[in-house]
C-alpha positions, 0 to 999 in steps of 0.5 A: 638333607634328609633321606627316608628309608623305604619301608620293607613289607616287614616294617609296614610303616608309612614314613611320610607323616612321621616327622610331623607327629614325633614325640620320642625321637631316637638319634643314632650314630656310629664311631670307628668306620675309618680305623685299622683296628678295633670294633665299630661302635654305635649308640642310640639316644632318646631324650625326654621331651619334657626336660630341658636339652643338654647344653653343648651337644655337638658333633663328637669330632669337634669336641675335645676328649674332656668335653666328650667325657663330660657330656657322656655322663650328662647324656647317660644321666638325663636321657630317657634311654640310651644304648651302646653297641658294637660290631667286632673286628671279625664281623667287620672282616666278614661282612665289610665295614659298611654292613658292620656299621649298620649292624652296630646301629641295629643293635643299639636301637634294639637295645633301646627297644629291649628297655621298653622304649618305642621311638616314633622316629629313628634318625641316623647320621649319614645317608644310609639307614639300618633296618630297624622296626621303627620309622627311620630316616638318614640325615646328612650331617645329622650329628651337627643338626639333630641333638639326639644324633649329636648325643649318640655320636658322643656316646659311641665315640667315648665308648670306642676310645675307652675300648682302644685304651684297653687295647693300648694296655695290651699292645702299647707298641701300636700307640692306640692311646694316641690315634684310636686305631686310625691310619696315622703315620705312627700307626702305619710305622708300627704296623710295618715294624710289628705286623698286625695284632689280633685286633687289626682289621684284615679287610683293610688294605694297610693291614693286609699289606702288613700281613703280606710282609710277614706272619702276625707277631702274636 
């Protein structure tokens, strides 16, 4: 299922014929909407249409961590261009996680544009499109259907997991290395015991509840 984003007057694009004339397709996806802690990440990837496609690309959620790391390196080496961006915990709490996800995706596409790469079409996983200065459409289950989106999902997931390992070194009591900030029983128990860290999302209910029980422990 594909949903096209209606162009704003500022964008000025007729999206109807876009798919038929695409040479440089930009795939975009995010990682980290559901966790209680850490930034939300996004990546944008454009492959060189003249080179063979990387084998094994798939939705990052069905790949092992080892396989994601292997594909991450291949994507970075062989893509025509790629960029990883994020929105901070503070931005998530200020504008909400949906808008922060859109912001991270905007930044990822902007990073490609700053490299001099102009996509003919941007395809985004899901059913909503960020506002970007190129033709854009949302593709439901795009991370499984579109190789460039699969690649973006892998870059975003690996980058975010690496960031959560850094947070784990600073706050080992939360077990970020095991759950990447998702609301697992282990994580919820740690929140109940230790309170919220500065990297927890205050706008998420389990974190608000932890804060209501007592002051931040840091």
